[in-house]
C-alpha positions in Angstrom: 42.9 -0.3 27.7 41.0 -1.8 24.8 42.6 -0.7 21.5 38.9 -0.3 19.8 37.8 1.9 22.6 35.7 4.9 21.5 34.6 2.8 18.4 31.7 1.0 17.2 33.9 -2.3 17.4 34.8 -1.5 21.1 31.2 -1.4 21.8 30.6 -4.8 20.2 33.7 -6.1 22.1 31.7 -5.3 25.4 33.0 -1.9 26.2 30.3 0.4 27.8 32.0 3.6 28.0 30.2 6.9 26.9 32.4 7.1 23.8 31.7 3.6 22.7 28.0 4.1 23.4 28.0 7.1 21.3 29.9 5.7 18.5 27.4 2.6 18.5 24.3 5.0 18.6 25.9 6.9 15.6 26.6 3.8 13.7 22.9 2.5 14.3 21.7 5.9 13.1 23.6 5.9 9.9 22.4 2.1 9.2 18.7 2.9 9.8 18.8 6.2 7.6 20.5 4.1 4.8 17.9 1.5 5.1 15.1 4.2 4.9 16.7 5.4 1.5 16.9 2.0 -0.1 13.8 1.3 -2.4 12.9 -2.3 -2.4 12.4 -3.8 -5.9 9.1 -5.5 -6.5 7.9 -7.5 -9.3 4.5 -8.0 -10.8 2.4 -10.7 -10.0 0.6 -10.9 -13.5 3.2 -13.6 -14.8 2.2 -15.8 -12.4 -1.4 -15.4 -13.1 -0.7 -16.0 -16.5 0.6 -19.5 -15.6 -2.7 -20.5 -14.3 -6.0 -20.9 -16.3 -8.7 -18.3 -16.1 -10.9 -20.2 -13.8 -8.2 -20.4 -11.0 -9.2 -18.6 -7.8 -6.7 -17.2 -5.2 -7.1 -20.4 -3.2 -6.1 -22.5 -6.2 -3.0 -20.2 -6.8 -2.2 -20.1 -3.1 -2.1 -23.9 -2.8 0.2 -24.4 -5.9 2.7 -21.7 -4.7 2.3 -22.6 -0.9 1.0 -19.2 0.8 -2.3 -18.0 2.1 -5.0 -16.7 -0.3 -4.9 -13.3 1.5 -1.0 -13.2 0.3 -2.2 -13.5 -3.3 -4.5 -10.4 -2.9 -1.5 -8.5 -1.7 0.9 -9.7 -4.4 -1.8 -8.6 -7.1 -1.9 -5.2 -5.8 1.7 -4.7 -4.3 3.7 -7.0 -6.4 6.2 -9.2 -4.7 9.6 -8.9 -3.2 12.7 -10.6 -5.0 12.9 -13.1 -2.4 9.3 -14.2 -2.6 9.3 -14.1 -6.3 12.3 -16.4 -6.5 10.7 -18.8 -4.0 7.4 -18.6 -5.9 9.2 -19.4 -9.1 11.0 -22.4 -7.9 7.9 -24.0 -6.3 6.4 -23.8 -9.6 9.2 -25.1 -11.3 10.6 -22.3 -13.1 13.8 -20.1 -12.8 12.7 -16.5 -12.0 14.3 -15.4 -15.4 12.0 -17.8 -17.1 9.1 -15.9 -15.6 10.1 -12.3 -15.3 13.1 -12.3 -17.8 15.1 -9.1 -18.1 12.7 -7.4 -15.4 14.2 -9.9 -12.8 17.7 -9.4 -13.8 17.6 -5.6 -13.5 15.8 -5.8 -10.3 18.6 -7.8 -8.5 
């Protein structure tokens, strides 16, 4: 008998008995609920806009950071996730702390 039977680990090792299936189902439900409660931090896009001159268009900014102009519109309204903010800062030759300062530090 599998020592992990009736657990989620047993399911991962290939056991498909009803107890293992139920344990797996419960684990998936718990992780889904935990993910739904997590609030994703977003950073404002204004510090990035400030790095460009006033005549820069969304296309100019998008070319500089390597994304589509429609993404710039979304970043202006919704902000940027920490992962995207990090990539954008590095593409522009800065560390994210230089652009967002303590706001980036608090969000991580």
